[in-house]
C-alpha positions in Angstrom: -44.6 47.6 -60.0 -45.0 43.9 -60.1 -41.3 43.5 -61.0 -40.2 45.5 -57.9 -42.4 43.4 -55.6 -40.7 40.2 -56.9 -37.3 41.9 -56.4 -38.2 42.8 -52.8 -39.4 39.3 -52.2 -36.2 37.8 -53.6 -34.1 40.2 -51.4 -36.1 39.3 -48.3 -35.7 35.6 -49.2 -31.9 36.1 -49.5 -31.7 38.0 -46.2 -33.9 35.3 -44.6 -31.7 32.5 -46.0 -28.5 34.4 -44.8 -30.0 34.8 -41.3 -31.0 31.1 -41.3 -27.5 30.0 -42.4 -25.9 32.2 -39.7 -28.3 30.7 -37.1 -27.4 27.2 -38.2 -23.7 27.9 -38.1 -24.0 29.5 -34.6 -26.0 26.4 -33.3 -23.4 24.1 -34.9 -20.6 26.1 -33.3 -22.2 26.0 -29.8 -22.9 22.2 -30.2 -19.4 21.5 -31.4 -17.9 23.5 -28.6 -20.0 21.5 -26.1 -18.9 18.2 -27.7 -15.2 19.2 -27.5 -15.6 20.3 -23.9 -17.3 17.0 -22.9 -14.6 15.0 -24.6 -11.9 17.0 -22.7 -13.7 16.5 -19.4 -14.1 12.8 -20.0 -10.4 12.5 -20.8 -9.5 14.4 -17.6 -11.8 12.2 -15.5 -10.2 9.0 -17.0 -6.7 10.4 -16.2 -7.7 11.3 -12.7 -9.2 7.8 -12.2 -5.9 6.2 -13.2 -4.0 8.5 -10.9 -6.4 7.6 -8.1 -5.9 3.9 -8.7 -2.1 4.3 -8.6 -2.4 6.3 -5.4 -4.6 3.6 -3.8 -2.1 0.9 -4.7 0.7 3.0 -3.2 -1.3 3.4 0.0 -1.9 -0.3 0.2 1.8 -0.9 -0.1 2.6 1.7 2.5 0.0 0.3 4.9 1.5 -3.2 4.5 5.0 -1.7 5.1 3.8 0.1 8.3 2.2 -3.1 9.5 5.4 -5.0 8.9 7.5 -2.4 10.7 5.3 -2.5 13.8 5.7 -6.3 14.1 7.7 -7.5 17.2 10.0 -9.5 14.9 11.0 -6.4 12.9 11.5 -4.3 15.9 13.7 -6.9 17.5 15.7 -7.3 14.4 16.3 -3.5 14.1 17.2 -3.4 17.8 19.8 -6.2 17.4 21.3 -5.2 14.1 21.3 -1.4 14.2 21.4 -0.7 17.9 23.4 -3.7 19.0 21.0 -4.6 21.8 20.9 -8.1 23.3 18.4 -9.9 25.5 19.2 -9.9 29.3 20.8 -13.4 29.4 22.5 -13.3 26.0 26.2 -12.9 25.3 27.1 -11.1 22.1 30.2 -12.3 20.2 31.6 -9.7 17.8 33.9 -11.1 15.1 36.5 -8.7 13.9 38.6 -8.8 10.7 42.0 -10.6 11.0 44.9 -8.2 11.5 47.2 -10.1 9.1 46.0 -12.1 6.2 46.1 -15.7 7.0 46.1 -15.1 10.8 43.2 -16.5 12.8 40.0 -14.7 13.6 40.0 -12.6 16.7 36.9 -12.8 18.9 35.7 -10.3 21.4 33.2 -11.3 24.0 30.8 -8.7 25.3 27.6 -8.9 27.3 27.2 -5.1 26.9 28.1 -4.2 23.3 26.9 -0.6 23.6 29.3 0.1 26.4 26.5 1.2 28.8 27.5 1.3 32.4 25.4 1.8 35.5 
C-alpha cells in the first residue's frame, strides 16, 4: 500500500508539472503576442507620422503657391502673357517671324490685340 501511495503522488506531481508547463507556455504565448502587436502598432504609428509630415510639407508648398497666384503681379503677368491684355494707355507691338530668311522683321501695331470691338 505504501508503494501505491508513492506512485499516486508521483502521478499527481507529473500531472501538476504538466499543467504548470502548459500554463507557463500559455502565458508566454499571450505575452509574446502582445509584444508583437505592440511592435506592429508602433511601426504603423511611425509610418503614419512620416506620412503626416510629408503631407504637412506639401500643404505648406501649396499654400505658398496659392498666395503667389493671388498676388497682383502674378495676375497681371498671366493677363498679359496668356490673355494678351494691355493697360488702357498701352500699345502692344507683336513681332512676327520673318517671311523669308534674312528679310527684316515685320511689326504689327495693335492697341487691341484680342480683336475686341465695341
